[in-house]
N, CA and C of each residue as an Amber inpcrd file, in Angstrom:
protein
   279
 104.1430000  98.3500000  91.3530000 103.5380000  97.4430000  90.4110000
 104.6250000  96.9410000  89.4650000 104.7330000  95.6500000  89.2990000
 105.7290000  95.1170000  88.3650000 105.4470000  95.5600000  86.9260000
 106.4890000  95.8990000  86.2040000 106.3650000  96.3260000  84.8150000
 105.5480000  95.3230000  84.0110000 105.7580000  94.0540000  84.2450000
 105.0680000  93.0110000  83.4900000 103.5580000  93.0240000  83.6940000
 103.0700000  93.6700000  84.7510000 101.6320000  93.7250000  85.0100000
 100.9610000  94.9580000  84.3990000 101.7460000  95.8580000  83.8420000
 101.1910000  97.0330000  83.1750000 100.6270000  96.6350000  81.8160000
  99.7030000  97.4430000  81.2700000  99.2320000  97.1750000  79.9080000
 100.4200000  97.1380000  78.9400000 100.2830000  96.3700000  77.8820000
 101.3610000  96.2150000  76.8980000 101.8420000  97.5730000  76.3810000
 100.9220000  98.4980000  76.1570000 101.2940000  99.8190000  75.6470000
 102.1510000 100.5820000  76.6570000 101.8850000 100.3890000  77.9370000
 102.6920000 101.0430000  78.9740000 104.0960000 100.4550000  79.0070000
 104.1990000  99.1610000  78.7900000 105.5200000  98.5300000  78.7570000
 106.3350000  99.0790000  77.5850000 105.6830000  99.2990000  76.4500000
 106.3640000  99.8730000  75.2800000 106.8380000 101.2900000  75.6040000
 105.9740000 102.0910000  76.2310000 106.3380000 103.4590000  76.6000000
 107.4940000 103.4710000  77.5830000 107.4430000 102.6080000  78.5790000
 108.5110000 102.5250000  79.5870000 109.8550000 102.2400000  78.9120000
 109.8730000 101.3100000  77.9910000 111.1260000 100.9810000  77.2840000
 111.5860000 102.1520000  76.4190000 110.6350000 102.8430000  75.7880000
 110.9860000 103.9990000  74.9520000 111.6100000 105.1140000  75.7960000
 111.1140000 105.2920000  77.0190000 111.6800000 106.3120000  77.9110000
 113.1640000 106.0330000  78.1320000 113.4980000 104.7870000  78.3270000
 114.8820000 104.4060000  78.6280000 115.7980000 104.3860000  77.4070000
 115.2130000 104.5060000  76.2200000 116.0360000 104.5430000  75.0070000
 115.9220000 105.8750000  74.2670000 115.1310000 106.7980000  74.8310000
 115.0150000 108.1160000  74.2140000 113.9670000 108.2170000  73.1240000
 113.0490000 107.2740000  73.0440000 111.9510000 107.3340000  72.0740000
 111.9680000 106.1540000  71.1360000 111.0820000 106.1490000  70.1730000
 110.1330000 107.1960000  69.8110000 108.9390000 107.2270000  70.7630000
 108.2360000 108.3590000  70.7570000 107.1030000 108.5590000  71.6500000
 105.8210000 108.8010000  70.8610000 104.6990000 108.6310000  71.5350000
 103.3730000 108.7510000  70.9260000 103.0370000 110.2030000  70.5940000
 103.3910000 111.1120000  71.4750000 102.9700000 112.5090000  71.3530000
 104.1750000 113.4560000  71.3880000 104.0110000 114.5820000  70.7210000
 105.0620000 115.6100000  70.7590000 105.1790000 116.2170000  72.1590000
 104.1690000 116.0130000  73.0020000 104.2020000 116.5260000  74.3780000
 104.9840000 115.6160000  75.3180000 105.3100000 114.4160000  74.8540000
 106.0170000 113.4650000  75.7050000 107.4050000 113.9730000  76.0540000
 107.7620000 113.7720000  77.3200000 109.0320000 114.2750000  77.8300000
 108.9080000 115.6540000  78.4380000 107.7000000 116.2140000  78.3770000
 107.4630000 117.5270000  78.9730000 107.4270000 117.4480000  80.4920000
 107.6610000 118.5710000  81.1190000 107.6880000 118.6320000  82.5830000
 106.3000000 118.3530000  83.1450000 106.2500000 117.4850000  84.1480000
 105.0340000 117.2040000  84.9010000 105.1100000 118.0000000  86.1900000
 104.1490000 118.8740000  86.4100000 104.1940000 119.8000000  87.5330000
 103.8020000 119.2310000  88.8800000 103.2290000 118.0380000  88.9280000
 102.8130000 117.4130000  90.1910000 101.8800000 118.3280000  90.9900000
 101.0080000 119.0330000  90.2730000 100.0650000 119.9490000  90.9340000
  99.1150000 119.2170000  91.8740000  98.8770000 117.9450000  91.5880000
  97.9910000 117.1460000  92.4320000  98.6690000 116.7450000  93.7370000
  99.9890000 116.9000000  93.8040000 100.7970000 116.5070000  94.9610000
 100.6300000 115.0210000  95.2840000 100.4030000 114.2320000  94.2460000
 100.2270000 112.7950000  94.4240000 101.5620000 112.0520000  94.4430000
 102.6040000 112.6900000  93.9350000 103.9380000 112.0900000  93.9190000
 104.8100000 112.7700000  94.9730000 105.9100000 112.1280000  95.3570000
 106.8060000 112.7720000  96.3330000 107.2470000 114.1560000  95.8450000
 107.3230000 115.0950000  96.7550000 107.7010000 116.4710000  96.4110000
 109.1350000 116.5230000  95.8860000 109.3020000 117.2120000  94.7710000
 110.6090000 117.4250000  94.1510000 110.6050000 118.8060000  93.5130000
 111.7640000 119.2800000  93.1200000 111.8500000 120.5790000  92.4590000
 111.2290000 120.4960000  91.0690000 110.7520000 121.6410000  90.6000000
 110.1410000 121.6920000  89.2650000 111.1470000 121.2280000  88.2160000
 110.6730000 120.4070000  87.3070000 111.5240000 119.8750000  86.2560000
 112.0290000 118.4760000  86.5450000 111.8400000 118.0070000  87.7720000
 112.2920000 116.6690000  88.1440000 111.4650000 115.5900000  87.4480000
 110.1480000 115.8130000  87.3680000 109.2580000 114.8260000  86.7650000
 108.9420000 115.1730000  85.3180000 108.8900000 114.1340000  84.4910000
 108.5000000 114.2810000  83.0870000 107.3970000 113.2720000  82.8030000
 106.4890000 113.6410000  81.9010000 105.3660000 112.7500000  81.6070000
 105.4050000 112.2380000  80.1740000 104.8400000 111.0460000  80.0060000
 104.8260000 110.3760000  78.7160000 103.4620000 109.7300000  78.4970000
 102.9650000 109.8220000  77.2820000 101.6800000 109.2520000  76.9240000
 101.8030000 107.7380000  76.7550000 100.8370000 107.0290000  77.2910000
 100.6990000 105.5990000  77.0270000  99.5520000 105.4660000  76.0390000
  99.8230000 104.9270000  74.8650000  98.7980000 104.7970000  73.8320000
  97.5800000 104.0510000  74.3780000  96.4070000 104.5400000  74.0040000
  95.1560000 103.9150000  74.3970000  94.4400000 103.4910000  73.1240000
  94.3380000 102.1830000  72.8730000  93.6660000 101.7310000  71.6520000
  92.2610000 102.3110000  71.5340000  91.9540000 102.8600000  70.3640000
  90.6390000 103.4190000  70.1050000  90.4570000 104.8660000  70.5220000
  91.3940000 105.4280000  71.2720000  91.2760000 106.8200000  71.7180000
  91.5910000 107.7640000  70.5570000  90.8230000 108.8360000  70.4640000
  91.0610000 109.8290000  69.4190000  91.9930000 110.9410000  69.8900000
  92.3070000 110.9150000  71.1840000  93.2230000 111.9060000  71.7360000
  94.2940000 111.1550000  72.5290000  95.0070000 111.8330000  73.3970000
  96.0790000 111.1840000  74.1540000  95.5490000 110.1810000  75.1740000
  94.2850000 110.2150000  75.4770000  93.7340000 109.2970000  76.4550000
  94.1430000 109.6840000  77.8660000  93.8720000 108.7980000  78.8220000
  94.0980000 109.0950000  80.2350000  95.3440000 108.4290000  80.8070000
  95.9750000 107.5810000  80.0250000  97.0880000 106.8010000  80.5630000
  98.4210000 107.5190000  80.3480000  99.2180000 107.5690000  81.4200000
 100.5310000 108.2100000  81.3570000 101.5390000 107.4490000  82.2120000
 102.7960000 107.6620000  81.8860000 103.8940000 107.2880000  82.7700000
 104.5980000 108.5890000  83.1210000 104.8380000 108.7770000  84.4020000
 105.5640000 109.9490000  84.8910000 106.8430000 109.4410000  85.5400000
 107.9760000 109.9550000  85.0650000 109.2690000 109.5270000  85.5940000
 110.0030000 110.7130000  86.2150000 110.7670000 110.4190000  87.2470000
 111.5490000 111.4280000  87.9200000 113.0220000 111.1130000  87.8680000
 113.8070000 112.1600000  87.7600000 115.2490000 112.0160000  87.7290000
 115.8710000 113.1580000  86.9540000 117.1580000 113.2570000  87.0180000
 117.8690000 114.3490000  86.3390000 118.1960000 114.0280000  84.8850000
 118.2820000 112.7440000  84.5500000 118.6140000 112.3240000  83.1880000
 117.3890000 111.6120000  82.6170000 116.7170000 112.2010000  81.6210000
 115.4710000 111.6220000  81.1270000 115.5450000 110.1480000  80.7110000
 116.6580000 109.7020000  80.1210000 116.7470000 108.3020000  79.6970000
 117.2150000 107.3680000  80.8100000 117.4850000 107.9270000  81.9760000
 117.8920000 107.1240000  83.1410000 117.1410000 107.6090000  84.3800000
 115.7980000 107.5110000  84.3420000 115.0290000 108.0190000  85.4790000
 115.3070000 107.2360000  86.7570000 115.1640000 107.9390000  87.8680000
 115.3390000 107.3340000  89.1830000 114.1280000 106.4930000  89.5600000
 112.9430000 106.9780000  89.1820000 111.6940000 106.2990000  89.5060000
 110.6410000 106.6490000  88.4680000 109.7190000 105.7270000  88.2430000
 108.6170000 105.9610000  87.3110000 107.3100000 105.4970000  87.9410000
 106.2290000 106.1730000  87.5420000 104.8940000 105.8710000  88.0440000
 103.9390000 105.7400000  86.8610000 102.9420000 104.8880000  87.0060000
 101.9070000 104.7130000  85.9890000 100.5850000 105.2420000  86.5150000
  99.8530000 105.9530000  85.6630000  98.4870000 106.3480000  85.9770000
  97.6030000 105.9720000  84.8000000  96.5350000 105.2890000  85.0980000
  95.5750000 104.9180000  84.0650000  94.3480000 105.8010000  84.1010000
  94.3260000 106.7690000  85.0250000  93.1450000 107.6020000  85.2330000
  93.4800000 109.1000000  85.2470000  94.4110000 109.4790000  84.4250000
  94.7990000 110.8790000  84.2380000  95.1240000 111.5760000  85.5540000
  96.0700000 111.0160000  86.2710000  96.6650000 111.5870000  87.4780000
  95.8220000 111.4690000  88.7490000  94.6960000 110.7640000  88.7050000
  93.9020000 110.5870000  89.9270000  94.6010000 109.6220000  90.8920000
  95.3400000 108.6590000  90.3330000  96.0960000 107.7220000  91.1680000
  97.3690000 107.3350000  90.4230000  98.3710000 106.9340000  91.1870000
  99.6530000 106.5230000  90.6180000 100.0980000 105.2200000  91.2490000
 100.7730000 104.4000000  90.4520000 101.3940000 103.1720000  90.9480000
 102.8610000 103.2140000  90.5410000 103.7330000 103.0200000  91.5110000
 105.1740000 103.0000000  91.2240000 105.4950000 101.7660000  90.3870000
 106.2780000 101.9580000  89.3390000 106.6530000 100.8600000  88.4450000
 107.9250000 100.2070000  88.9800000 107.8710000  98.9050000  89.1010000
 109.0510000  98.1160000  89.4730000 109.4980000  97.3460000  88.2300000
 110.6980000  97.6320000  87.7180000 111.1730000  96.9540000  86.4890000
 111.2980000  95.4470000  86.6540000
């Protein structure tokens, strides 16, 4: 999915990932375990997750960006989920 087609808040989060923040939640940048096995298999610690702000939500909401790579500010690949990990779309910058 082209970055330009993501919600505006996801585009902001994507850019923040590449500059090291700021982020919406203190949990952002934490390891994503890929327990759903929805993303390509990688070693633990490869994927990190980030909150995408949801207008009107009182909590973190369901939207996330999950990026993979060894350097958090230079991920190899990123995915967007708008349904709390039920589905993922690869982000194309």
